[in-house]
C-alpha positions in Angstrom: -130.4 -27.4 -20.9 -130.2 -24.7 -23.6 -131.5 -21.6 -21.9 -132.3 -18.3 -23.6 -132.4 -15.3 -21.3 -134.0 -12.2 -22.9 -132.5 -9.1 -21.4 -128.9 -8.3 -20.5 -129.6 -6.1 -17.5 -129.0 -6.9 -13.9 -131.3 -9.9 -13.5 -130.5 -11.4 -16.9 -126.8 -11.4 -16.5 -127.0 -12.5 -12.9 -129.2 -15.5 -13.9 -127.0 -16.4 -16.9 -123.9 -16.7 -14.7 -125.7 -18.9 -12.1 -127.3 -21.2 -14.7 -124.0 -21.6 -16.7 -122.1 -22.5 -13.6 -124.6 -25.3 -13.1 -123.7 -26.6 -16.6 -126.5 -25.1 -18.7 -125.8 -23.4 -22.0 -127.1 -19.8 -21.9 -127.7 -17.3 -24.7 -128.4 -13.8 -23.5 -130.4 -11.8 -26.1 -130.5 -8.0 -25.7 -132.1 -5.5 -28.1 -129.7 -2.7 -27.1 -126.1 -2.4 -28.1 -123.3 -3.5 -25.8 -123.1 -0.8 -23.0 -119.5 -1.7 -22.1 -117.0 1.1 -23.0 -119.7 3.7 -23.5 -119.7 7.1 -22.0 -123.2 8.1 -22.9 -126.3 8.7 -20.8 -126.2 5.1 -19.6 -122.7 5.6 -18.0 -124.1 8.4 -15.9 -127.1 6.4 -14.8 -128.7 6.6 -11.4 -127.3 5.1 -8.3 -129.2 2.4 -6.5 -129.1 0.9 -3.0 -127.6 -2.5 -2.6 -129.0 -4.3 0.4 -128.3 -7.7 2.0 -130.4 -9.6 -0.5 -128.4 -8.2 -3.3 -125.1 -8.6 -1.5 -126.0 -12.3 -0.9 -126.7 -12.9 -4.6 -123.4 -11.2 -5.6 -121.5 -13.1 -3.0 -122.8 -16.4 -4.4 -121.2 -15.6 -7.8 -118.0 -14.1 -6.4 -118.7 -10.5 -7.5 -119.5 -8.9 -4.1 -116.0 -7.5 -3.5 -115.8 -6.0 -6.9 -119.2 -4.4 -6.5 -118.3 -2.9 -3.1 -114.9 -1.6 -4.4 -116.7 1.3 -6.0 -119.7 1.5 -3.7 -120.4 4.0 -0.9 -121.8 2.8 2.4 -125.0 4.4 3.5 -125.3 4.1 7.3 -128.5 6.1 7.6 -130.8 8.7 6.3 -130.0 12.5 6.5 -133.2 14.5 6.4 -133.0 18.2 5.4 -136.1 20.1 6.5 -136.6 23.9 6.9 -132.9 24.6 7.5 -132.5 21.8 10.0 -130.6 18.5 9.4 -131.4 15.3 11.3 -129.8 11.9 11.1 -131.8 8.6 11.2 -129.6 5.5 11.3 -130.6 2.5 9.3 -129.5 -0.2 11.8 -128.4 -0.9 15.3 -124.7 -1.5 14.4 -122.1 -1.1 11.6 -123.2 -4.3 9.8 -126.6 -2.9 9.0 -125.8 -0.6 6.2 -126.8 -0.2 2.6 -124.4 0.5 -0.3 -124.9 3.1 -3.0 -123.8 1.7 -6.4 -124.0 3.0 -9.9 -126.5 0.9 -11.9 -124.3 1.1 -15.0 -121.1 0.1 -13.2 -122.7 -2.9 -11.6 -124.3 -4.0 -14.9 -120.9 -3.8 -16.6 -119.3 -5.9 -13.9 -122.0 -8.5 -14.4 -121.7 -8.5 -18.2 -117.9 -8.9 -17.9 -118.4 -11.8 -15.5 -121.0 -13.4 -17.8 -118.7 -13.0 -20.9 -116.0 -14.8 -19.0 -118.1 -17.9 -18.5 -117.6 -20.3 -21.5 -121.2 -21.5 -21.5 -122.6 -18.0 -21.9 -123.0 -16.1 -25.2 -124.1 -12.5 -25.3 -126.1 -11.3 -28.3 -126.5 -7.5 -28.5 -128.6 -5.6 -31.0 -131.1 -8.6 -31.2 -134.7 -7.4 -30.7 -137.2 -10.2 -29.9 -140.0 -10.2 -32.4 -141.6 -13.6 -31.7 -141.9 -16.5 -29.3 -143.1 -19.9 -30.6 -143.0 -22.4 -27.8 -139.4 -22.1 -26.6 -138.2 -20.7 -29.9 -137.1 -17.1 -29.6 -137.1 -15.1 -32.9 -135.2 -12.0 -33.8 -134.8 -10.3 -37.2 -131.2 -11.7 -37.4 -131.6 -15.3 -36.1 -133.8 -17.8 -34.2 -132.7 -19.3 -30.9 -134.0 -22.7 -29.9 -134.1 -23.5 -26.2 -135.4 -25.8 -23.5 -136.2 -22.8 -21.3 -136.9 -19.2 -22.0 -136.5 -16.5 -19.3 -138.0 -13.0 -19.6 -135.7 -10.7 -17.8 -136.5 -7.7 -20.0 -138.0 -5.3 -17.6 -141.3 -3.6 -16.8 -142.3 -3.4 -20.5 -141.3 -7.0 -21.2 -141.7 -8.3 -24.7 -141.5 -11.9 -23.4 -144.4 -11.2 -21.1 -146.5 -9.8 -24.0 -145.9 -13.0 -26.0 -146.6 -15.2 -22.9 -149.9 -13.5 -22.3 -151.0 -14.4 -25.8 -150.9 -18.1 -24.8 -152.5 -18.1 -21.3 -155.3 -16.3 -19.5 -153.2 -13.9 -17.5 -153.9 -11.1 -15.0 -151.9 -8.0 -15.7 -151.9 -4.7 -13.8 -149.6 -1.8 -14.7 -150.0 1.2 -12.4 -148.4 4.6 -13.0 -147.8 6.9 -10.1 -149.2 10.4 -10.8 -145.7 11.7 -9.8 -142.7 11.6 -12.0 -138.9 12.2 -11.5 -135.9 14.0 -12.8 -132.3 13.4 -12.0 -129.5 15.9 -11.2 -126.0 16.0 -9.6 -125.2 17.5 -6.2 -121.5 18.5 -5.8 -119.5 17.1 -2.8 -121.2 17.4 0.5 -120.4 16.9 4.2 -121.3 13.4 5.6 -121.6 11.7 2.3 -122.1 8.2 3.7 -125.9 8.5 3.9 -129.0 8.7 1.8 -130.0 12.4 1.8 -133.7 13.3 1.8 -135.5 16.6 1.3 -139.2 16.0 2.2 -141.2 19.0 0.9 -144.9 19.7 1.3 -145.3 19.4 -2.5 -142.4 17.3 -3.5 -139.5 15.0 -2.5 -135.8 14.8 -3.3 -133.7 11.7 -2.6 -130.0 11.6 -3.2 -127.5 8.7 -3.2 -123.8 9.3 -2.5 -121.1 8.6 -5.1 -117.4 7.6 -4.6 -116.2 11.2 -5.5 -118.3 12.7 -2.7 -121.0 14.0 -4.9 -124.6 12.9 -4.8 -126.9 11.6 -7.5 -130.2 13.4 -6.8 -133.7 12.6 -7.9 -136.5 15.1 -7.6 -140.1 13.6 -7.4 -143.0 15.9 -8.3 -146.6 15.5 -9.6 -146.8 15.6 -13.3 -149.7 18.0 -13.3 -150.6 21.2 -11.5 -148.9 24.6 -11.0 -146.3 23.0 -8.8 -145.9 19.9 -10.9 -143.6 19.3 -13.8 -146.1 20.7 -16.3 -146.3 24.0 -14.3 -142.6 24.5 -13.7 -141.3 25.0 -17.2 -140.2 28.6 -16.8 -136.7 29.0 -15.1 -137.8 31.8 -12.8 -140.9 30.0 -11.6 -139.0 26.7 -11.2 -136.2 28.4 -9.3 -138.6 30.1 -6.9 -140.4 26.8 -6.3 -137.3 24.7 -5.7 -135.8 27.3 -3.3 -139.1 27.5 -1.3 -139.7 23.8 -1.2 -136.2 22.3 -0.7 -134.3 25.1 1.2 -130.6 24.4 1.4 -130.7 22.2 -1.8 -130.5 25.3 -3.9 -127.4 26.5 -2.0 -125.7 23.1 -2.5 -126.5 23.0 -6.3 -125.9 26.4 -8.0 -127.0 25.1 -11.3 -130.1 23.2 -10.0 -132.6 25.0 -12.3 -130.7 24.2 -15.6 -130.3 20.6 -14.5 -134.0 20.4 -13.4 -135.1 21.7 -16.9 -132.7 19.7 -19.0 -134.8 16.6 -19.5 -138.4 15.5 -19.6 -139.6 13.8 -16.4 -139.6 10.0 -16.2 -142.5 7.8 -15.2 -142.8 5.5 -12.1 -144.4 2.2 -12.8 -145.5 -0.8 -10.8 -146.4 -4.2 -12.5 -148.3 -7.2 -11.1 -149.1 -10.2 -13.2 -150.0 -13.9 -12.9 -149.0 -16.4 -13.9 -145.3 -15.8 -14.2 -144.7 -19.0 -16.1 -146.2 -21.3 -18.7 -144.8 -24.1 -20.9 -141.1 -23.5 -19.9 -141.3 -19.7 -20.3 -140.8 -17.8 -17.0 -140.5 -14.1 -16.0 -138.1 -12.7 -13.4 -137.4 -9.3 -12.0 -139.3 -6.2 -13.3 -140.9 -8.3 -16.0 -142.8 -10.2 -13.3 -143.1 -7.6 -10.5 -141.8 -4.1 -11.1 -142.2 -1.9 -8.0 -141.9 1.8 -7.2 -138.4 2.7 -6.1 -139.1 4.0 -2.7 -138.0 1.0 -0.7 -134.9 0.5 -2.8 -135.6 -3.2 -3.3 -136.3 -3.5 -7.1 -132.8 -4.6 -8.0 -132.3 -6.6 -4.8 -135.6 -8.5 -5.3 -134.6 -9.3 -8.9 -131.3 -10.7 -7.7 -133.2 -12.8 -5.1 -135.4 -14.1 -7.9 -132.3 -15.4 -9.7 -131.2 -17.2 -6.6 -134.6 -18.8 -6.0 -135.1 -19.8 -9.6 -131.6 -21.3 -9.7 -132.4 -23.3 -6.6 -135.8 -24.5 -7.9 -134.2 -25.7 -11.2 -131.7 -27.7 -9.1 -134.4 -29.2 -6.9 -137.1 -30.1 -9.4 -137.7 -31.1 -13.0 -137.8 -28.1 -15.4 -141.6 -28.3 -15.7 -142.1 -28.4 -11.9 -139.4 -25.9 -11.1 -141.1 -22.9 -12.7 -144.3 -23.5 -10.8 -142.4 -23.9 -7.6 -140.5 -20.7 -8.3 -143.7 -18.7 -8.8 -145.3 -20.2 -5.7 -142.2 -19.3 -3.6 -141.8 -15.8 -4.8 -145.0 -14.2 -6.0 -146.7 -13.8 -2.6 -143.7 -12.0 -1.3 -143.1 -9.7 -4.2 -146.8 -8.7 -4.0 -146.1 -7.6 -0.4 -143.0 -5.7 -1.6 -145.2 -3.8 -4.1 -147.4 -2.6 -1.2 -144.4 -1.7 1.0 -142.8 0.3 -1.8 -145.9 2.4 -2.4 -146.3 2.9 1.4 -142.6 4.0 1.8 -143.3 6.8 -0.8 -145.7 8.3 1.8 -143.2 7.8 4.6 -140.4 9.6 2.7 -142.6 12.4 1.5 -144.7 13.1 4.6 -143.7 11.3 7.7 -139.9 11.5 8.1 -140.4 15.1 9.5 -143.3 14.1 11.8 -142.4 14.2 15.5 -144.9 11.5 16.3 -143.5 9.2 13.6 -140.0 9.9 14.7 -140.8 9.2 18.3 -142.3 5.8 17.5 -139.3 5.0 15.2 -136.9 5.8 18.1 -138.8 3.4 20.4 -138.8 0.7 17.8 -135.1 1.3 17.1 -134.3 1.2 20.8 -136.2 -2.0 21.3 -134.0 -3.5 18.5 -131.0 -2.7 20.6 -132.4 -4.0 23.9 -134.8 -6.8 23.1 -133.3 -10.0 21.6 -135.0 -10.9 18.3 -136.7 -7.5 17.9 -136.1 -6.1 14.5 -137.7 -3.1 12.7 -139.5 -3.8 9.5 -136.9 -1.8 7.6 -134.1 -3.9 9.1 -135.9 -7.1 8.1 -136.4 -5.9 4.5 -133.0 -4.3 4.0 -130.6 -6.2 6.3 -131.8 -9.7 6.1 -133.1 -12.3 3.6 -136.3 -13.0 5.4 -139.1 -13.3 2.8 -140.9 -10.0 2.4 -144.3 -11.4 3.5 -142.8 -13.1 6.6 -141.1 -9.8 7.5 -144.3 -7.9 7.3 -146.2 -10.4 9.3 -143.5 -10.3 12.0 -143.6 -6.5 12.0 -147.4 -6.6 12.5 -146.9 -8.8 15.6 -144.3 -6.4 17.0 -146.6 -3.4 16.3 -149.3 -5.0 18.4 -146.8 -5.5 21.2 -145.3 -2.1 20.8 -148.8 -0.5 21.1 -149.3 -2.2 24.4 -145.8 -1.4 25.5 -146.2 2.4 24.9 -149.5 2.3 26.7 -147.7 0.8 29.8 -145.2 3.6 30.0 -142.7 2.1 27.6 -140.6 5.3 27.3 -139.9 5.3 31.0 -139.0 1.6 30.9 -136.6 2.1 28.0 -134.9 5.0 29.8 -134.3 2.7 32.8 -133.0 -0.1 30.6 -130.5 2.3 29.0 -129.2 3.5 32.4 -128.9 -0.1 33.5 -126.8 -1.0 30.4 -124.5 2.0 30.9 -123.9 1.2 34.5 -125.8 4.2 35.9 -128.4 3.9 38.6 
């Protein structure tokens, strides 16, 4: 087929490579200029967490080793709270890790790989202005296709044109919190996600290869302690020191960095249908989620694998419906989990009750065959999101009964037995 992919970001380039290797001819149309070789803001873009779903997709196209060469493993979460630092591992062994990668670097690797495939053509600086059937129009030229894929993000142009043809449900939700990014110089124990959970804010920081961290501060937009109320340097400095403690010691220029840019918005998108008349949406165009479970990019990569498989198994007309049926129920679950994890990172990671329950769940993962935490199923496996949540609910019911029967004592005995002590 002749395929037009709109969007040369993560999902668009990943899908172009997969489809071209199956013999399809792929034109990738992107409104921005070519980001390769630039040293502007895009080059200093945020880091993201690469989990097993994303690693599997990169492994399929032979790019995993290249991606991991500049990645930093994250073996757990380091929580900074009121002068105390605690460590919460992500998994039960060294295989259950995440990797921090720079979004810009990974996008460049995917673009280079796409450009090396003879059946892929990259068209930068081409803004889509119209969609007639499977004909994609830009001011410079018109692309005719057998299949059009909208991989153009949460504010997708393809989705807008698709909705003019079909009665569609569309929900865009903005969190009343925003974010700003900053850089933390080199720290001890860099191989972890660092979290500062405050009473009125949240900071999350991903490690970089040079030992520094890329930090993101999340605050409400409004209010005296929101972004709108913290425009004065003295006021902002006092708030950040009170709320995030040792962060101000780690980042001497935190206030100038904090005030350097306007806050960004956090958006979640749900829509249905994803497809109509050989036009289909993938990634954020179909299901943008809040970033707090670290699955946006990974889910987009997984979309590409599933759509590729559906096109191989079905006729083009049936493949798109099969793709939506297989993916949409699970990405709806991911949206709920992502919103829920915001509350966990902000409020619960410092709760003794929450941490005690997490320790029990984690220990059961070590001792009971087949027992996996919800986080492990989402981040360290390719189990569909909805199936992972259903399994976690079953385990929660068992865990409630287990704790009621003196589970902590039983776990202690099991540990002693494993270590050879009586």
